[in-house]
N, C-alpha and C positions, 0 to 999 in steps of 0.2 A: 554690432556684435562683438563680444569680448574675444580676446586672443585665445582664451582657454577653449571656448566652444568652436571657434573657426579653425584654429590651428593647434590641435592637441599635440603635446610634446611626446606622449607615450603611445606608440603603435603596437597593438597586440595582434599578432599574426598567428593564425592556426595553421598547423602542418597537417596535410590531408591524411585522415585515418584510412582512406581507401587506397592510398599509395599513388595518387595522381601527382602531376608536376607541381612545383611550388607556385604559389600565387604570384602573378606578375607585379603586384604591389610590394612584394617583399624586397626585391633588389634595390629599388630607390630608397626604401625606408632604411635598409642597412647602410647604404652609401652615405646617408645623412646622419646616421646615429653616432653618438658619442658613448653609448652604453648599450649592451645587448645582454638580456637576461633570459635564461632558459635551462631546462634540464640538460644533462650532459649529452644525451642522445639527440636532442634538438639542436644544440650548438654544433655537434659534429655533422649534422645533416645540411647545414647551410654554409655559405661562404662569408664568414665574418671578416670585414676589412682589417687589414693589418693595423695594429696600434689602437684598435677600439677596445675599451674596457669591457670585460665580460663578468657576469655573475652566474655561477652554476647553482641552480635551484636545489636546495635541500629544505631546511626550515625557511618558511616564507618571509618571516619578519625582517631578516637582514636585507633581503632583496627589495622589499617595499621601502625600507629606509634608504637604500642606495638610489632607488627611483625617485623618491621624494627630494633628495639632495640634487639629483640631476635636473628635475623640473624647476626647483628653486633657482638653479644656476642658468636656466634657459637651454639646457643641453637635451637634444632629442634622444629618445631611447626606444628600443625595440624589445618587446617581450614575446618569446616564442612559446607556443602552447600546442597541445594536441587537439586536432579536430576543430570543433566550435568552442572557443574558450568562454562563450557565454552560457554554455550548457553545463551547469554544475562545475564551472571552471574558474580560472583565476580572475576573470573580469569582476566577479562579485567582491573579491577581496581588495582589488585595486580601486574599485569604486568606493568601497568603505573607507579607504585611506584618502579619498578626496583627489585622486590623481586624474588629470584630464586625459581621456582615452579616445583613440580611434581603433575600432575593432575590425579586423579583416578575417572573417571566419572561413574555415574549410569544411569539408565533409566530416561530420562528427563520427566517433566510433559507433554510436548508436545507429545513425543512418547507414553507416557501412555494414553493420551487422545485419540489419533488416534487408539491405540490398543483397548481401551474400545468401540470405535465406529465401530471397524472392518473395518477401512478404510486404504488404502495405502496412504503414504504421501511423496513419492519421488518427486512428482510434486507440492508440496505445498509451499507457501510462509510462513515464520515464522517471525512475527513482534512483537514488544512490545509496550505497552502503559504505561509502568511503568517508572515513573520519567521523563516524557517528554510529549510534546503536543500529545494528542491522535488522532488528526485529520489524520495524515499520516497512522496510523494503520486502522482507519475507512475507509479511501479512498482505502486502499489496499483491504479491504473486499468488497467494492463496485465494484472494478475493476476486481479482479481475482476470478476464480471459486473455489479455495480452499486455505484458509488462516487460520493459527493458530495465536492467539493473546495471549500473556502473559499480563494479565490485572493488574490493580492496583485500590485501592480505589478511587472512583470518575471517573474511566476510565475502568469500567467493563462491564459485560454483559448487564446491564440495560442501560447504556449510549450508548454503541455501538449498542445495539438493537434499541434504539430510532433513531439513525442515519441511520440505515439500513431499516427503514420503507419506503416502496416504491421501494426498490430493491428486486429482486426475490432471496432471500437467505433463507436458513435454518441454524439454529444455534444449536450447541451442547455445553452445558456448563458443565464442569467437576469441581466439588468442592471437596476440601480436598482429592485429589487423594492419594491412598495408606494408608489411615487412616480408622478407624472405622466409621468416619463421611462421608465417600465418597458418593457422589451423582452425577450421570450423567444423564442429561435430554436433550431431543431434543425439541426445541421450535421454534416458528416463531419470527422474530424481534419484532413484536408488543407484543407478550407474554413476551419476555425477558425484554422489557422496563418497564413492570408493576410489575415485580417480585423483591424480595429482595434476593441478592445472597451473599453467605458467601465467605470471603477471606481466603486463596488464591483460585482462580479458573482460569481455562483456557477456552478460547472460540474458537471453531472451526466454521468457516463460510464456507458454500459450496453452490454452485449454486443449486437453486431449479428448476429442469427441469420439474417439474409438474405444475409450475405456468405459466399460459398463459398470460403473460404481456409483459415486454420489455426485456426478457432474450434471448440471442442468444443460440439456442440449440446446443448441442455438435456437433462438426464437426470432426468426426473421420478421414475423408479422408484427413484433413489438416496435420495430424500427430502431431498437437499441443494439441488438446483436445480430451480426450477419452470419451466414453459413460458415462453419469452421471455427465458431466461437469468438470471432473478432467483432468489435463494435463497429457500427456503420456511421456513428456520429463522431463529434470531436470532443466529447465530454466523458472521459473514461471513468470518472468517479462523481458525476453530477448527481444532484438529488433527483429521484425518480419523477419522470414527467407525470405519471399517474398518481402521485402522492403517496402518503403512508397513512398509518392507522386505518387500513383498508377495511371495508365491511367484511364480516365473517364469511359472507357468500363468495368472496374471492378466493377462499381456501377450501379444499376438501378437509373434512374433519369428521370424527366419529362421536356420536351421541353428544353433540355440542361441546366436546372437549377442546375448547379453543379459547385463548385469551381474548376477551371482548375488545372491540376496537377502542372504546373509551379508555380502558385500562392499558391497552397496548400503546396508546399514544404517550401516556405518562412513562411507562416502562422503557420504551425506546428512547425517550428524552433523557431519562436517568442513566441509561447505558452509554450515551454519547458515542454512538457508532460513527466512524469516519475511516477514510483510507489510512491504512497503516496499523489499525487496531484489530485484535483478535477477540471475538466475543464467544463465550460459551453459552449455549441455550440448553440447560439441564432439565430433564423431564419435559422434552420439547413438545410432545403431543402432536399437533398439526404442523409445528415449525413456524408459525406465523411471526413470532417475535424475532427469531433468528433471520428469517427471510427478509423482514423489513430492515434489519440491521445490515444485511447484505445489499439491499437496494440502496442504502446510504453509503456504500463503499467499504464496509468492514469485512474482514474475513470471519467466517462463522463456522463453529463446530457444534453440532447438535448431538445431544446424548439422550437416547430414548430406549427404554427396556423392552417395549412391545414391538415385535418385528413388523406387524401390520402397520402400526403407526409410523415406524421408520420408513416403510415403503411410501406412506402418504406424504411424509416430509420430502422425500425425493421427488415425488410427483408435483407437489406444490412448488418446490424450488424450480423444477423444470418449467412449470407454467409461468413463473415470474422471471425466467431467464437469468437466474443467479446460481452460483456455486455454493452449496452447503455440504460440508463433510459430515456424514452421519456415522455415529458410533452406536452400535446396538449393544446395550448392556445396562445393568442396574447401578445407579449411583448409590453410594460413593465409590464402590469398587471399580466401576468403569472409568473413573477419572484418572486412575493411576497411569502415568506415562504419557498423558496428553500434553501437548505444548502449552506453555504458560499463557494464561489469558490476561487481557487488559481489564476486562469486565465480565461478570458472570450474571446471568439471569437464572434464577431457580424458580421454575414454574411448576415443577413436580418433584416429589421426594421430600419436600418440606424441610422441617428442622433437622432431620437426621443427616441431610446432605451438607449443612452449613459448616461443620468442623472441617470436613475435607476440602471445601471450597476456600475457606479463609486461610487454611494451611498453605495454599498456593500464593497468597498475598496479592490478589488482583487489586487494582486501584478502586474498583467499585463492585459491590454485590447488591443485586436487586432481587427481592423476593415478593411473590404474591401469595397471600394466605387468606383462605376463606374461613378457617376455623379460628375464632378469637383466642382459644386456649393455647394456640401455638405462637401467638404474637410475642408475649413476654419472654418465653425461652429463646426465641430467635433473636430478639433485641439483646438479651443477655449474652448470647454466644458471639454476636458481632462486636459488642462493646468489650468483652473479655479479650478478643483478638486485636483490640486497638482501633477499631473502626468507630467513627462518629456516625450516629444513626438518626435518620429522620423518617417519618412515616405519615401516611394519610389513608383514610378510608374513602373509597370511591363507591358511590351507588348511583347509577344512571337510570333514568326513566325515559323510555323511548316512545315516540308517538305511535299509536296503534288505532286503526280504524274500528269504528263501531257500526252496527247496522243503522241504517237511516242517515248516514253521512256524518255522524258525530265522531269525535276523536277523543281518545283517552290516553293516559300515560301508563305504559307497561314497565314495571320495575325489573331491572336485572339484578342478579345476586350481588350484594355488597362484597367488596374485596379490600383487604388491607395491603398497601404497597409499602414495603420497607426498603430503604436505601442505606447501605453502609458504605462510607467513604473513608479510605485510608488517608490519614493526615500526611 
């Protein structure tokens, strides 16, 4: 075995976010170290031996350079970090630099926050808004029943709370965990948006099953979501076990006003739903397209002008144990003020909705059109807005029984599927 793997020269030690005693491995690591790296608060919390060089973390690159020099010279080093440094922490960056590591984790801020809340978190999604676009973290909170977010200045509880207004969520904000200034508060998204929060803090978002709006109640029979809105498995955004492009009979719908399963399969593939994305389902009808996007981990906002159909969407979402936010109104006017989408499906409203949709600049726009005279205008609008367009006509024929045991093919109505993609 090489020296690098057997005796790594860089020991990364987590300081417990729950406020427990220092790990027993820390003292001998410090005693042997020639270099100690950490944030100012971490260096102040430990007994660094006299004469040992220290680097206060600010920009990470200079610290990595110092560590690389120490490793090349055979000098042991200690890196101090918060909680579990392998959870969206410094371990990733040090590994990318090729440094030989021994990691001694402590209780992470996420684990500590769930402990303070008295909640299990084996079915939770853990995401970060630190140092990146916060929208995927926000959309994960919109989509999933239990999410922990590592926040950052400008992407914290206030900003995430503002983005969750209209979604049935409760938030728990844990500030300064493990310190004398620790504060843990349960708030609504609207309350979070109006508060000033101290950094660092962790946000937990969980489904509010007491809110009688657009939330799907827990479906314990599915085996995916337990009472209280928390998943009972360990796959918070896994592909649905029951599949997708489900038969129309799996949804309540009025007068066959539902995207047929063969068409839905292509539409969902074109929308590319996944955790961190927000999908609009405009003219949602039964909500089948949006619900299948939600089953694949996306946050979904359905727009439907008919109040009875909107109620059906809520019922269908409940039956499939997903959250779909429903906006009752006629597009394009109903689209004003809605959060920015990553992709949009226009199943109702037709060509008249396209200008308002492309004005929001989603990555992808998918339309289904039954009337051929609407195809060319829709293509023209998408291209004029700078989208590349592809399209296909789908016509399925399904097996149907005949008297006497014979089988025939029963044709479904042909549909044109257009996909506009922003370069």
